[in-house]
All heavy atoms as a GROMACS GRO file, in nm:
protein
  523
    1MET      N    1  -6.592   8.046  -7.656
    1MET     CA    2  -6.713   8.069  -7.732
    1MET      C    3  -6.717   8.216  -7.773
    1MET      O    4  -6.697   8.304  -7.691
    1MET     CB    5  -6.834   8.032  -7.648
    1MET     CG    6  -6.961   8.065  -7.716
    1MET     SD    7  -7.117   8.010  -7.640
    1MET     CE    8  -7.088   8.002  -7.469
    2ASN      N    9  -6.747   8.242  -7.898
    2ASN     CA   10  -6.757   8.377  -7.949
    2ASN      C   11  -6.902   8.424  -7.941
    2ASN      O   12  -6.990   8.367  -8.007
    2ASN     CB   13  -6.708   8.381  -8.094
    2ASN     CG   14  -6.712   8.520  -8.152
    2ASN    OD1   15  -6.741   8.618  -8.084
    2ASN    ND2   16  -6.683   8.529  -8.279
    3ILE      N   17  -6.928   8.528  -7.862
    3ILE     CA   18  -7.063   8.580  -7.850
    3ILE      C   19  -7.078   8.718  -7.914
    3ILE      O   20  -7.182   8.780  -7.903
    3ILE     CB   21  -7.109   8.583  -7.704
    3ILE    CG1   22  -7.019   8.674  -7.620
    3ILE    CG2   23  -7.117   8.444  -7.646
    3ILE    CD1   24  -7.072   8.699  -7.480
    4GLN      N   25  -6.973   8.762  -7.982
    4GLN     CA   26  -6.976   8.894  -8.048
    4GLN      C   27  -7.098   8.902  -8.140
    4GLN      O   28  -7.119   8.816  -8.225
    4GLN     CB   29  -6.848   8.914  -8.128
    4GLN     CG   30  -6.833   9.052  -8.187
    4GLN     CD   31  -6.803   9.158  -8.081
    4GLN    OE1   32  -6.737   9.130  -7.982
    4GLN    NE2   33  -6.851   9.276  -8.104
    5ASP      N   34  -7.181   9.004  -8.118
    5ASP     CA   35  -7.300   9.033  -8.199
    5ASP      C   36  -7.411   8.928  -8.190
    5ASP      O   37  -7.506   8.933  -8.268
    5ASP     CB   38  -7.262   9.057  -8.345
    5ASP     CG   39  -7.175   9.181  -8.361
    5ASP    OD1   40  -7.197   9.280  -8.288
    5ASP    OD2   41  -7.083   9.178  -8.444
    6LYS      N   42  -7.402   8.835  -8.098
    6LYS     CA   43  -7.514   8.744  -8.072
    6LYS      C   44  -7.620   8.821  -7.996
    6LYS      O   45  -7.590   8.914  -7.921
    6LYS     CB   46  -7.471   8.622  -7.990
    6LYS     CG   47  -7.364   8.538  -8.055
    6LYS     CD   48  -7.415   8.467  -8.175
    6LYS     CE   49  -7.304   8.378  -8.231
    6LYS     NZ   50  -7.341   8.313  -8.352
    7VAL      N   51  -7.746   8.783  -8.011
    7VAL     CA   52  -7.856   8.849  -7.941
    7VAL      C   53  -7.903   8.758  -7.829
    7VAL      O   54  -7.929   8.640  -7.851
    7VAL     CB   55  -7.972   8.883  -8.036
    7VAL    CG1   56  -8.087   8.948  -7.960
    7VAL    CG2   57  -7.923   8.974  -8.148
    8VAL      N   58  -7.913   8.816  -7.710
    8VAL     CA   59  -7.950   8.740  -7.591
    8VAL      C   60  -8.066   8.811  -7.520
    8VAL      O   61  -8.066   8.933  -7.511
    8VAL     CB   62  -7.831   8.732  -7.493
    8VAL    CG1   63  -7.867   8.655  -7.368
    8VAL    CG2   64  -7.710   8.672  -7.561
    9ILE      N   65  -8.162   8.735  -7.471
    9ILE     CA   66  -8.270   8.789  -7.389
    9ILE      C   67  -8.248   8.739  -7.247
    9ILE      O   68  -8.231   8.619  -7.225
    9ILE     CB   69  -8.408   8.744  -7.439
    9ILE    CG1   70  -8.435   8.797  -7.579
    9ILE    CG2   71  -8.517   8.789  -7.341
    9ILE    CD1   72  -8.562   8.743  -7.642
   10ILE      N   73  -8.251   8.832  -7.152
   10ILE     CA   74  -8.236   8.794  -7.011
   10ILE      C   75  -8.352   8.852  -6.932
   10ILE      O   76  -8.372   8.974  -6.929
   10ILE     CB   77  -8.103   8.844  -6.953
   10ILE    CG1   78  -7.986   8.782  -7.029
   10ILE    CG2   79  -8.095   8.813  -6.803
   10ILE    CD1   80  -7.851   8.825  -6.981
   11SER      N   81  -8.428   8.765  -6.868
   11SER     CA   82  -8.535   8.810  -6.780
   11SER      C   83  -8.481   8.818  -6.637
   11SER      O   84  -8.381   8.754  -6.604
   11SER     CB   85  -8.655   8.716  -6.787
   11SER     OG   86  -8.620   8.587  -6.742
   12GLY      N   87  -8.545   8.897  -6.556
   12GLY     CA   88  -8.498   8.914  -6.418
   12GLY      C   89  -8.365   8.987  -6.413
   12GLY      O   90  -8.283   8.964  -6.325
   13ALA      N   91  -8.344   9.077  -6.508
   13ALA     CA   92  -8.214   9.141  -6.524
   13ALA      C   93  -8.195   9.267  -6.441
   13ALA      O   94  -8.091   9.330  -6.447
   13ALA     CB   95  -8.191   9.174  -6.671
   14SER      N   96  -8.292   9.304  -6.362
   14SER     CA   97  -8.279   9.430  -6.288
   14SER      C   98  -8.184   9.420  -6.169
   14SER      O   99  -8.137   9.521  -6.119
   14SER     CB  100  -8.416   9.480  -6.242
   14SER     OG  101  -8.475   9.389  -6.151
   15ARG      N  102  -8.155   9.297  -6.125
   15ARG     CA  103  -8.063   9.281  -6.012
   15ARG      C  104  -8.009   9.138  -6.005
   15ARG      O  105  -8.051   9.052  -6.081
   15ARG     CB  106  -8.131   9.319  -5.882
   15ARG     CG  107  -8.253   9.238  -5.852
   15ARG     CD  108  -8.326   9.290  -5.732
   15ARG     NE  109  -8.451   9.217  -5.722
   15ARG     CZ  110  -8.524   9.211  -5.616
   15ARG    NH1  111  -8.486   9.275  -5.508
   15ARG    NH2  112  -8.635   9.144  -5.615
   16GLY      N  113  -7.916   9.118  -5.916
   16GLY     CA  114  -7.863   8.986  -5.889
   16GLY      C  115  -7.795   8.918  -6.007
   16GLY      O  116  -7.723   8.981  -6.084
   17ILE      N  117  -7.818   8.788  -6.019
   17ILE     CA  118  -7.754   8.707  -6.122
   17ILE      C  119  -7.793   8.755  -6.262
   17ILE      O  120  -7.708   8.761  -6.352
   17ILE     CB  121  -7.789   8.558  -6.104
   17ILE    CG1  122  -7.727   8.506  -5.975
   17ILE    CG2  123  -7.743   8.476  -6.224
   17ILE    CD1  124  -7.775   8.368  -5.934
   18GLY      N  125  -7.919   8.791  -6.284
   18GLY     CA  126  -7.962   8.838  -6.415
   18GLY      C  127  -7.888   8.964  -6.457
   18GLY      O  128  -7.843   8.977  -6.571
   19ARG      N  129  -7.872   9.057  -6.363
   19ARG     CA  130  -7.801   9.182  -6.392
   19ARG      C  131  -7.654   9.155  -6.423
   19ARG      O  132  -7.599   9.207  -6.521
   19ARG     CB  133  -7.813   9.276  -6.271
   19ARG     CG  134  -7.756   9.413  -6.294
   19ARG     CD  135  -7.775   9.500  -6.168
   19ARG     NE  136  -7.772   9.641  -6.196
   19ARG     CZ  137  -7.663   9.709  -6.231
   19ARG    NH1  138  -7.547   9.646  -6.244
   19ARG    NH2  139  -7.669   9.838  -6.255
   20ALA      N  140  -7.591   9.074  -6.341
   20ALA     CA  141  -7.450   9.041  -6.361
   20ALA      C  142  -7.428   8.970  -6.494
   20ALA      O  143  -7.331   8.997  -6.566
   20ALA     CB  144  -7.398   8.956  -6.246
   21THR      N  145  -7.518   8.880  -6.529
   21THR     CA  146  -7.507   8.808  -6.655
   21THR      C  147  -7.522   8.902  -6.774
   21THR      O  148  -7.447   8.894  -6.872
   21THR     CB  149  -7.612   8.695  -6.662
   21THR    OG1  150  -7.593   8.608  -6.550
   21THR    CG2  151  -7.602   8.617  -6.791
   22ALA      N  152  -7.619   8.992  -6.766
   22ALA     CA  153  -7.639   9.090  -6.874
   22ALA      C  154  -7.514   9.174  -6.895
   22ALA      O  155  -7.470   9.194  -7.009
   22ALA     CB  156  -7.759   9.179  -6.842
   23LEU      N  157  -7.456   9.222  -6.787
   23LEU     CA  158  -7.334   9.302  -6.800
   23LEU      C  159  -7.218   9.223  -6.858
   23LEU      O  160  -7.147   9.271  -6.946
   23LEU     CB  161  -7.295   9.360  -6.663
   23LEU     CG  162  -7.376   9.480  -6.616
   23LEU    CD1  163  -7.344   9.512  -6.471
   23LEU    CD2  164  -7.351   9.601  -6.705
   24LEU      N  165  -7.199   9.101  -6.811
   24LEU     CA  166  -7.090   9.017  -6.860
   24LEU      C  167  -7.103   8.990  -7.010
   24LEU      O  168  -7.007   9.003  -7.086
   24LEU     CB  169  -7.085   8.886  -6.782
   24LEU     CG  170  -6.975   8.788  -6.824
   24LEU    CD1  171  -6.838   8.846  -6.796
   24LEU    CD2  172  -6.993   8.656  -6.752
   25LEU      N  173  -7.222   8.952  -7.053
   25LEU     CA  174  -7.244   8.924  -7.194
   25LEU      C  175  -7.226   9.049  -7.279
   25LEU      O  176  -7.162   9.045  -7.384
   25LEU     CB  177  -7.382   8.864  -7.216
   25LEU     CG  178  -7.403   8.724  -7.157
   25LEU    CD1  179  -7.549   8.682  -7.168
   25LEU    CD2  180  -7.313   8.623  -7.226
   26ALA      N  181  -7.279   9.161  -7.233
   26ALA     CA  182  -7.266   9.287  -7.308
   26ALA      C  183  -7.121   9.331  -7.317
   26ALA      O  184  -7.076   9.378  -7.422
   26ALA     CB  185  -7.351   9.395  -7.242
   27GLN      N  186  -7.046   9.314  -7.210
   27GLN     CA  187  -6.905   9.352  -7.210
   27GLN      C  188  -6.823   9.266  -7.307
   27GLN      O  189  -6.717   9.307  -7.353
   27GLN     CB  190  -6.847   9.342  -7.069
   27GLN     CG  191  -6.899   9.449  -6.976
   27GLN     CD  192  -6.873   9.420  -6.829
   27GLN    OE1  193  -6.824   9.314  -6.792
   27GLN    NE2  194  -6.908   9.515  -6.744
   28ASN      N  195  -6.875   9.149  -7.338
   28ASN     CA  196  -6.806   9.058  -7.430
   28ASN      C  197  -6.865   9.062  -7.570
   28ASN      O  198  -6.838   8.973  -7.651
   28ASN     CB  199  -6.807   8.916  -7.373
   28ASN     CG  200  -6.707   8.903  -7.260
   28ASN    OD1  201  -6.588   8.896  -7.285
   28ASN    ND2  202  -6.755   8.904  -7.137
   29GLY      N  203  -6.946   9.164  -7.599
   29GLY     CA  204  -6.991   9.189  -7.734
   29GLY      C  205  -7.129   9.144  -7.773
   29GLY      O  206  -7.171   9.167  -7.887
   30ALA      N  207  -7.200   9.077  -7.683
   30ALA     CA  208  -7.336   9.035  -7.717
   30ALA      C  209  -7.431   9.155  -7.713
   30ALA      O  210  -7.407   9.253  -7.642
   30ALA     CB  211  -7.385   8.929  -7.618
   31LYS      N  212  -7.536   9.148  -7.790
   31LYS     CA  213  -7.645   9.246  -7.786
   31LYS      C  214  -7.747   9.188  -7.689
   31LYS      O  215  -7.801   9.080  -7.712
   31LYS     CB  216  -7.709   9.266  -7.923
   31LYS     CG  217  -7.611   9.297  -8.033
   31LYS     CD  218  -7.539   9.426  -8.009
   31LYS     CE  219  -7.448   9.457  -8.127
   31LYS     NZ  220  -7.351   9.558  -8.100
   32VAL      N  221  -7.772   9.257  -7.578
   32VAL     CA  222  -7.852   9.201  -7.469
   32VAL      C  223  -7.982   9.278  -7.453
   32VAL      O  224  -7.982   9.398  -7.431
   32VAL     CB  225  -7.773   9.202  -7.337
   32VAL    CG1  226  -7.853   9.137  -7.226
   32VAL    CG2  227  -7.638   9.133  -7.354
   33VAL      N  228  -8.093   9.207  -7.465
   33VAL     CA  229  -8.225   9.263  -7.438
   33VAL      C  230  -8.265   9.215  -7.300
   33VAL      O  231  -8.273   9.094  -7.275
   33VAL     CB  232  -8.329   9.218  -7.543
   33VAL    CG1  233  -8.466   9.276  -7.510
   33VAL    CG2  234  -8.284   9.260  -7.683
   34THR      N  235  -8.283   9.309  -7.210
   34THR     CA  236  -8.314   9.274  -7.070
   34THR      C  237  -8.459   9.305  -7.040
   34THR      O  238  -8.517   9.398  -7.095
   34THR     CB  239  -8.224   9.352  -6.972
   34THR    OG1  240  -8.244   9.492  -6.991
   34THR    CG2  241  -8.078   9.317  -6.993
   35THR      N  242  -8.515   9.227  -6.949
   35THR     CA  243  -8.650   9.254  -6.904
   35THR      C  244  -8.664   9.222  -6.756
   35THR      O  245  -8.593   9.137  -6.701
   35THR     CB  246  -8.755   9.176  -6.986
   35THR    OG1  247  -8.885   9.225  -6.955
   35THR    CG2  248  -8.747   9.027  -6.963
   36ALA      N  249  -8.750   9.297  -6.692
   36ALA     CA  250  -8.786   9.280  -6.551
   36ALA      C  251  -8.902   9.376  -6.526
   36ALA      O  252  -8.933   9.461  -6.611
   36ALA     CB  253  -8.669   9.312  -6.459
   37ARG      N  254  -8.964   9.365  -6.413
   37ARG     CA  255  -9.076   9.455  -6.383
   37ARG      C  256  -9.031   9.593  -6.340
   37ARG      O  257  -9.105   9.688  -6.355
   37ARG     CB  258  -9.164   9.393  -6.275
   37ARG     CG  259  -9.240   9.271  -6.328
   37ARG     CD  260  -9.320   9.206  -6.221
   37ARG     NE  261  -9.224   9.150  -6.125
   37ARG     CZ  262  -9.254   9.063  -6.032
   37ARG    NH1  263  -9.376   9.022  -6.018
   37ARG    NH2  264  -9.162   9.017  -5.951
   38ASN      N  265  -8.909   9.606  -6.290
   38ASN     CA  266  -8.861   9.735  -6.239
   38ASN      C  267  -8.792   9.814  -6.350
   38ASN      O  268  -8.674   9.797  -6.378
   38ASN     CB  269  -8.765   9.712  -6.123
   38ASN     CG  270  -8.729   9.841  -6.052
   38ASN    OD1  271  -8.708   9.944  -6.114
   38ASN    ND2  272  -8.722   9.834  -5.920
   39ALA      N  273  -8.867   9.903  -6.414
   39ALA     CA  274  -8.817   9.981  -6.527
   39ALA      C  275  -8.700  10.071  -6.487
   39ALA      O  276  -8.604  10.085  -6.563
   39ALA     CB  277  -8.929  10.064  -6.588
   40GLU      N  278  -8.707  10.129  -6.370
   40GLU     CA  279  -8.600  10.220  -6.326
   40GLU      C  280  -8.466  10.147  -6.315
   40GLU      O  281  -8.364  10.196  -6.364
   40GLU     CB  282  -8.637  10.284  -6.193
   40GLU     CG  283  -8.537  10.387  -6.145
   40GLU     CD  284  -8.580  10.454  -6.015
   40GLU    OE1  285  -8.700  10.460  -5.987
   40GLU    OE2  286  -8.490  10.498  -5.942
   41GLU      N  287  -8.465  10.031  -6.253
   41GLU     CA  288  -8.341   9.955  -6.240
   41GLU      C  289  -8.292   9.905  -6.375
   41GLU      O  290  -8.171   9.902  -6.402
   41GLU     CB  291  -8.360   9.838  -6.143
   41GLU     CG  292  -8.372   9.884  -5.999
   41GLU     CD  293  -8.383   9.768  -5.901
   41GLU    OE1  294  -8.354   9.652  -5.937
   41GLU    OE2  295  -8.422   9.795  -5.786
   42LEU      N  296  -8.384   9.867  -6.464
   42LEU     CA  297  -8.344   9.824  -6.598
   42LEU      C  298  -8.280   9.938  -6.676
   42LEU      O  299  -8.180   9.918  -6.745
   42LEU     CB  300  -8.465   9.773  -6.676
   42LEU     CG  301  -8.508   9.630  -6.657
   42LEU    CD1  302  -8.626   9.599  -6.749
   42LEU    CD2  303  -8.396   9.533  -6.681
   43ASN      N  304  -8.337  10.056  -6.666
   43ASN     CA  305  -8.281  10.171  -6.737
   43ASN      C  306  -8.143  10.207  -6.684
   43ASN      O  307  -8.055  10.246  -6.761
   43ASN     CB  308  -8.376  10.290  -6.729
   43ASN     CG  309  -8.502  10.266  -6.810
   43ASN    OD1  310  -8.500  10.195  -6.909
   43ASN    ND2  311  -8.611  10.327  -6.768
   44THR      N  312  -8.123  10.192  -6.554
   44THR     CA  313  -7.991  10.215  -6.495
   44THR      C  314  -7.890  10.115  -6.552
   44THR      O  315  -7.778  10.151  -6.587
   44THR     CB  316  -7.997  10.204  -6.341
   44THR    OG1  317  -8.087  10.304  -6.292
   44THR    CG2  318  -7.861  10.222  -6.278
   45LEU      N  319  -7.933   9.990  -6.563
   45LEU     CA  320  -7.847   9.887  -6.620
   45LEU      C  321  -7.813   9.920  -6.765
   45LEU      O  322  -7.697   9.913  -6.806
   45LEU     CB  323  -7.916   9.750  -6.612
   45LEU     CG  324  -7.849   9.634  -6.684
   45LEU    CD1  325  -7.711   9.606  -6.627
   45LEU    CD2  326  -7.939   9.511  -6.678
   46ALA      N  327  -7.912   9.956  -6.844
   46ALA     CA  328  -7.890   9.986  -6.986
   46ALA      C  329  -7.796  10.104  -7.004
   46ALA      O  330  -7.720  10.109  -7.101
   46ALA     CB  331  -8.023  10.011  -7.056
   47ALA      N  332  -7.798  10.197  -6.911
   47ALA     CA  333  -7.710  10.314  -6.919
   47ALA      C  334  -7.564  10.277  -6.897
   47ALA      O  335  -7.474  10.352  -6.936
   47ALA     CB  336  -7.754  10.419  -6.818
   48GLU      N  337  -7.539  10.160  -6.840
   48GLU     CA  338  -7.402  10.116  -6.811
   48GLU      C  339  -7.331  10.057  -6.932
   48GLU      O  340  -7.208  10.048  -6.932
   48GLU     CB  341  -7.402  10.014  -6.697
   48GLU     CG  342  -7.441  10.072  -6.564
   48GLU     CD  343  -7.433   9.971  -6.452
   48GLU    OE1  344  -7.343   9.885  -6.454
   48GLU    OE2  345  -7.520   9.978  -6.363
   49ASN      N  346  -7.406  10.014  -7.034
   49ASN     CA  347  -7.342   9.951  -7.150
   49ASN      C  348  -7.431   9.970  -7.272
   49ASN      O  349  -7.550   9.939  -7.269
   49ASN     CB  350  -7.319   9.802  -7.123
   49ASN     CG  351  -7.233   9.738  -7.228
   49ASN    OD1  352  -7.265   9.736  -7.345
   49ASN    ND2  353  -7.120   9.683  -7.184
   50ALA      N  354  -7.372  10.019  -7.380
   50ALA     CA  355  -7.448  10.047  -7.502
   50ALA      C  356  -7.505   9.921  -7.568
   50ALA      O  357  -7.596   9.931  -7.651
   50ALA     CB  358  -7.359  10.121  -7.602
   51ASN      N  359  -7.456   9.804  -7.532
   51ASN     CA  360  -7.506   9.678  -7.589
   51ASN      C  361  -7.630   9.626  -7.517
   51ASN      O  362  -7.681   9.520  -7.552
   51ASN     CB  363  -7.398   9.570  -7.586
   51ASN     CG  364  -7.290   9.593  -7.689
   51ASN    OD1  365  -7.310   9.664  -7.785
   51ASN    ND2  366  -7.175   9.532  -7.667
   52ILE      N  367  -7.677   9.699  -7.416
   52ILE     CA  368  -7.793   9.654  -7.338
   52ILE      C  369  -7.913   9.741  -7.370
   52ILE      O  370  -7.906   9.863  -7.368
   52ILE     CB  371  -7.763   9.659  -7.186
   52ILE    CG1  372  -7.648   9.565  -7.152
   52ILE    CG2  373  -7.889   9.623  -7.108
   52ILE    CD1  374  -7.605   9.572  -7.006
   53VAL      N  375  -8.025   9.674  -7.399
   53VAL     CA  376  -8.153   9.741  -7.422
   53VAL      C  377  -8.248   9.695  -7.312
   53VAL      O  378  -8.257   9.576  -7.282
   53VAL     CB  379  -8.212   9.702  -7.560
   53VAL    CG1  380  -8.350   9.761  -7.579
   53VAL    CG2  381  -8.118   9.746  -7.671
   54ALA      N  382  -8.318   9.790  -7.252
   54ALA     CA  383  -8.411   9.759  -7.143
   54ALA      C  384  -8.554   9.761  -7.195
   54ALA      O  385  -8.595   9.856  -7.262
   54ALA     CB  386  -8.395   9.860  -7.031
   55VAL      N  387  -8.630   9.656  -7.163
   55VAL     CA  388  -8.772   9.650  -7.197
   55VAL      C  389  -8.845   9.603  -7.071
   55VAL      O  390  -8.842   9.485  -7.037
   55VAL     CB  391  -8.800   9.551  -7.312
   55VAL    CG1  392  -8.948   9.550  -7.346
   55VAL    CG2  393  -8.717   9.586  -7.435
   56ALA      N  394  -8.906   9.696  -7.001
   56ALA     CA  395  -8.977   9.660  -6.877
   56ALA      C  396  -9.096   9.572  -6.911
   56ALA      O  397  -9.167   9.595  -7.010
   56ALA     CB  398  -9.023   9.785  -6.804
   57GLY      N  399  -9.116   9.471  -6.829
   57GLY     CA  400  -9.230   9.382  -6.850
   57GLY      C  401  -9.232   9.269  -6.751
   57GLY      O  402  -9.140   9.252  -6.671
   58ASP      N  403  -9.340   9.194  -6.756
   58ASP     CA  404  -9.361   9.081  -6.666
   58ASP      C  405  -9.362   8.954  -6.750
   58ASP      O  406  -9.436   8.945  -6.848
   58ASP     CB  407  -9.495   9.100  -6.595
   58ASP     CG  408  -9.520   8.998  -6.487
   58ASP    OD1  409  -9.463   8.887  -6.491
   58ASP    OD2  410  -9.599   9.028  -6.396
   59VAL      N  411  -9.280   8.856  -6.714
   59VAL     CA  412  -9.272   8.732  -6.792
   59VAL      C  413  -9.404   8.655  -6.792
   59VAL      O  414  -9.426   8.570  -6.877
   59VAL     CB  415  -9.156   8.639  -6.748
   59VAL    CG1  416  -9.022   8.705  -6.772
   59VAL    CG2  417  -9.172   8.596  -6.604
   60ALA      N  418  -9.494   8.688  -6.701
   60ALA     CA  419  -9.625   8.623  -6.698
   60ALA      C  420  -9.720   8.684  -6.801
   60ALA      O  421  -9.828   8.630  -6.824
   60ALA     CB  422  -9.685   8.632  -6.558
   61SER      N  423  -9.680   8.794  -6.863
   61SER     CA  424  -9.765   8.863  -6.961
   61SER      C  425  -9.722   8.828  -7.103
   61SER      O  426  -9.612   8.860  -7.145
   61SER     CB  427  -9.757   9.014  -6.940
   61SER     OG  428  -9.813   9.082  -7.051
   62GLU      N  429  -9.812   8.766  -7.176
   62GLU     CA  430  -9.782   8.730  -7.314
   62GLU      C  431  -9.753   8.854  -7.398
   62GLU      O  432  -9.662   8.853  -7.481
   62GLU     CB  433  -9.899   8.652  -7.373
   62GLU     CG  434  -9.872   8.596  -7.509
   62GLU     CD  435  -9.985   8.507  -7.560
   62GLU    OE1  436 -10.052   8.443  -7.479
   62GLU    OE2  437 -10.002   8.503  -7.684
   63ASN      N  438  -9.828   8.961  -7.376
   63ASN     CA  439  -9.804   9.084  -7.451
   63ASN      C  440  -9.668   9.144  -7.420
   63ASN      O  441  -9.598   9.190  -7.511
   63ASN     CB  442  -9.914   9.187  -7.422
   63ASN     CG  443 -10.046   9.149  -7.485
   63ASN    OD1  444 -10.050   9.075  -7.583
   63ASN    ND2  445 -10.155   9.198  -7.428
   64ASP      N  446  -9.630   9.147  -7.292
   64ASP     CA  447  -9.499   9.200  -7.255
   64ASP      C  448  -9.387   9.119  -7.319
   64ASP      O  449  -9.290   9.175  -7.370
   64ASP     CB  450  -9.481   9.201  -7.103
   64ASP     CG  451  -9.563   9.306  -7.032
   64ASP    OD1  452  -9.631   9.386  -7.099
   64ASP    OD2  453  -9.560   9.308  -6.907
   65MET      N  454  -9.400   8.987  -7.318
   65MET     CA  455  -9.295   8.904  -7.374
   65MET      C  456  -9.291   8.913  -7.527
   65MET      O  457  -9.183   8.904  -7.587
   65MET     CB  458  -9.309   8.758  -7.328
   65MET     CG  459  -9.282   8.742  -7.178
   65MET     SD  460  -9.122   8.807  -7.126
   65MET     CE  461  -9.165   8.969  -7.060
   66ALA      N  462  -9.404   8.936  -7.590
   66ALA     CA  463  -9.404   8.959  -7.734
   66ALA      C  464  -9.324   9.086  -7.767
   66ALA      O  465  -9.248   9.088  -7.865
   66ALA     CB  466  -9.546   8.970  -7.786
   67THR      N  467  -9.337   9.187  -7.684
   67THR     CA  468  -9.260   9.310  -7.702
   67THR      C  469  -9.112   9.283  -7.687
   67THR      O  470  -9.029   9.333  -7.764
   67THR     CB  471  -9.306   9.418  -7.602
   67THR    OG1  472  -9.445   9.444  -7.624
   67THR    CG2  473  -9.228   9.546  -7.618
   68VAL      N  474  -9.074   9.204  -7.587
   68VAL     CA  475  -8.933   9.171  -7.564
   68VAL      C  476  -8.877   9.096  -7.686
   68VAL      O  477  -8.769   9.129  -7.737
   68VAL     CB  478  -8.916   9.087  -7.435
   68VAL    CG1  479  -8.774   9.032  -7.425
   68VAL    CG2  480  -8.950   9.172  -7.313
   69VAL      N  481  -8.947   8.996  -7.732
   69VAL     CA  482  -8.901   8.917  -7.846
   69VAL      C  483  -8.892   9.003  -7.972
   69VAL      O  484  -8.794   8.996  -8.046
   69VAL     CB  485  -8.991   8.793  -7.868
   69VAL    CG1  486  -8.960   8.724  -8.000
   69VAL    CG2  487  -8.977   8.697  -7.752
   70ASN      N  488  -8.991   9.086  -7.995
   70ASN     CA  489  -8.987   9.174  -8.113
   70ASN      C  490  -8.872   9.272  -8.107
   70ASN      O  491  -8.809   9.301  -8.208
   70ASN     CB  492  -9.120   9.247  -8.130
   70ASN     CG  493  -9.230   9.155  -8.178
   70ASN    OD1  494  -9.204   9.058  -8.247
   70ASN    ND2  495  -9.353   9.184  -8.141
   71THR      N  496  -8.840   9.320  -7.986
   71THR     CA  497  -8.725   9.408  -7.969
   71THR      C  498  -8.597   9.333  -8.004
   71THR      O  499  -8.508   9.386  -8.071
   71THR     CB  500  -8.719   9.462  -7.824
   71THR    OG1  501  -8.838   9.536  -7.798
   71THR    CG2  502  -8.597   9.550  -7.803
   72ALA      N  503  -8.586   9.210  -7.958
   72ALA     CA  504  -8.468   9.128  -7.988
   72ALA      C  505  -8.455   9.101  -8.138
   72ALA      O  506  -8.345   9.104  -8.192
   72ALA     CB  507  -8.472   8.997  -7.910
   73LEU      N  508  -8.564   9.078  -8.203
   73LEU     CA  509  -8.562   9.050  -8.346
   73LEU      C  510  -8.523   9.173  -8.428
   73LEU      O  511  -8.460   9.161  -8.533
   73LEU     CB  512  -8.697   8.997  -8.394
   73LEU     CG  513  -8.734   8.858  -8.343
   73LEU    CD1  514  -8.878   8.823  -8.381
   73LEU    CD2  515  -8.638   8.753  -8.397
   74ASP      N  516  -8.561   9.290  -8.377
   74ASP     CA  517  -8.524   9.415  -8.445
   74ASP      C  518  -8.376   9.438  -8.433
   74ASP      O  519  -8.310   9.493  -8.514
   74ASP     CB  520  -8.600   9.534  -8.387
   74ASP     CG  521  -8.747   9.533  -8.428
   74ASP    OD1  522  -8.782   9.465  -8.525
   74ASP    OD2  523  -8.826   9.601  -8.360
   0.00000   0.00000   0.00000
């Protein structure tokens, strides 16, 4: 499957499976928008790969998720 330049949103990306998935997809050319409540850990993740954008937020917040989606669309 070719994921070069595809846009992906991953929630819970600050650690564990979400973090590993974000890195794997970004390393294979996807543009990855990550979200989690821990902004510091997200920013550390984004610093590891230029294809990763960090948007801190809570998936329970409609406003936070609107920001994540708008970032992905941009």
